[in-house]
N, C-alpha and C positions, 0 to 999 in steps of 0.2 A: 929527777928520777926517770929512767927509761923502762918501758914495759910493753908487752904485746898482748892485745886483747881482741876477742871477737868483736865484730861491729855491733852485734846484739848487746854488748856490754857498755857501749859508748853513749854519751849524751848527745843532744841535738847539735851542739856546736862542733863537737868532734866528728860527727857524721858529715857535717858540711865541709869540714877540713879534709876528710877522706875523699869526698867527691871532688874537691878542688885538686887534690893530688892526682886522683885517677884521670880526670879530664885533662889536666896539664900534661900528665905522663903519656897519654894516648891521643892527644889532640891531633897529631899528624894523621892518625888512622881515622878518627871519628869526624874530622873536619869535613869529610865528604858528605856527611849527614847534615851537619849544620856548622857554620862558622861561629855561631853564637854560643860562647862557653856557658852562659847562664842556662840556655835551653838544654845543653848536654848535661850540665850539672843536675838539673831537675829530672831529666830522663833517666839517668843512672841512679839517682837517689832512690827512685821507686822500683829499680830493677835488680838491685843487689839482693842476694840471699845473705842476710846478715849473720848467719851461722856458718857460712862457707868462706867468709872473708875475715882477714885479720888486719888490725891496724898497729903500726909501730907508734907509740906515744913517747914523746920527748918532753918532759916536764908538763905532762897533761895535754900537749898539743899533738894532733895526728900529723905525722910527717912521712909516713910510709903506709902502703897497703899491699896486700897479697891475697889472691883468691884461689881457692882449691876446687878441683873437680875430682870426682871418683867415677866408678863405673855406672853410677845411677843418675847423677845430675851435675850440672855446671853451676858456677857461682853467680851467674847473671840470668835472669828470666825477665825479658822485656814485657811490659804491660802494653797490650795493643791500645787500650784506652788512653793511657798516658802518652804513648807515642803519637796517637792521632791528635790529641790535644796540643802537643808541642810541635809536631811536624805535620801541619795541615795539608790537605789535598792529596791528589793522586801520587805525587812524588813521595809523600810521607808513607803511603801504603806500600809502595815499591821498596823504599828504603827499609821499612819494617821487615818485610819478607826476606830481604837480602841479609840484613844483620842478624835475624833470628837463625838463619842457616849457619852462620859463622859462630854465634855466641851460645846457642842452645843445644846443638847436637852433641850428645855425650861422646866422650872419647872412648875408644875401645881399650878396656883395661880389665885387670883381674881385681878381686876384692882387696888384696893387700897392696895395691898400687894407688898412688895419688898423682894428680897432674897439677902443676903450678900454672894456672891459667893466665894470671897476670901478676905483675909486680911493678910497683911504681914508687918513687920517692919525690918529695918536694924538691923542686930544682935547686933551692938554696941549701939543701941537705945532701946533695949527691956526693959520692966519693967519700962518705964518712962512715961506711960500714953498716948502714941501715938495711940495705938489701941482703947483705951477708947475714945479719942477725935474724932477719925474717926467714931466710932459707934454713939457717941452723935451727931455728925454732921448730920448723916443720920436720926437719930431719931428726932432731934430737928429742923432741917432745911428743909428737903425735903417734909414733910407733908404726909407721908404714915401712914395709920392707923394700919398696921401690918408689922412687920419685921421678917423674918425668916432667920435662918442660920443653918449650920451643923458643928458639932465638933466631932472629934474622941474621943472615950472613954479613950484612952491612953494619952490624953492631958488635964489632970484635971485642970491645971492652966488657960487654955483658957475657959473651962467650968465654972469655978468659976468666972472669969471676966464677962462672959455673964450673969450669975445669978445675980451678983452685979448690972449689968446694967438693970435688970428687965426681963430678958429672962427666960422662963420656958421650960422645956423639954416637947415635945409633942409626940415624938415617937422615938423608937430605931430600927435601921435596922441592922440585921446581914448580913454582906457582906463578903463572903469568901475571896475575894482578899485583902480587907483592914485588915482582921484578919491575913491572911497569911503574909502580909507585916509588921505586928506588930503594926498597928495603932488601932486595936480594932474595936468595933462596931461604927456605924455611929449614932450619936445622933442629932436629929432635934429639934431645939429650936425656940421659938416664943416670940416676944414682942408685946403687944397690947396697943394702946393709950387708955387713960382713957376716 
């Protein structure tokens, strides 16, 4: 049986599965903080807002995750204490400040808008419709009039998926760091209820 639940409704094993999916899905981004996936797993386990993130469960196993922002807050809030424990020293403090700027600054939105901050699936389950079902869940169940998201220009498969789901490009932001890392430009997309 397949279902989508808030992280706050999951058991400890499923939470750990979600963290593995998240770390694996964004390892290329977060490996600059640490190459140790176990450290990243622990760091994010205590950073998620479990009521702003949803897991896709396939036969009780978490194989997908999606996090949502609104005009008030984002789905990740890093704990400086946990970060300091995991990422010791001066480099850890610098990394904490940098990542907080990226992950915690609220998006500029109106009350009836939501932003899909992240979406990831287990590598063994990609191209099986899980991302589609997570986005359809947000679109069809949560009642927002506008959904925004961001995709890198070097990820054409994701961009095509979002276009198939009714998202349109609304702006492109040239970001030196994402270009330098090989991700390309940041493309912002939006879906509007009819």
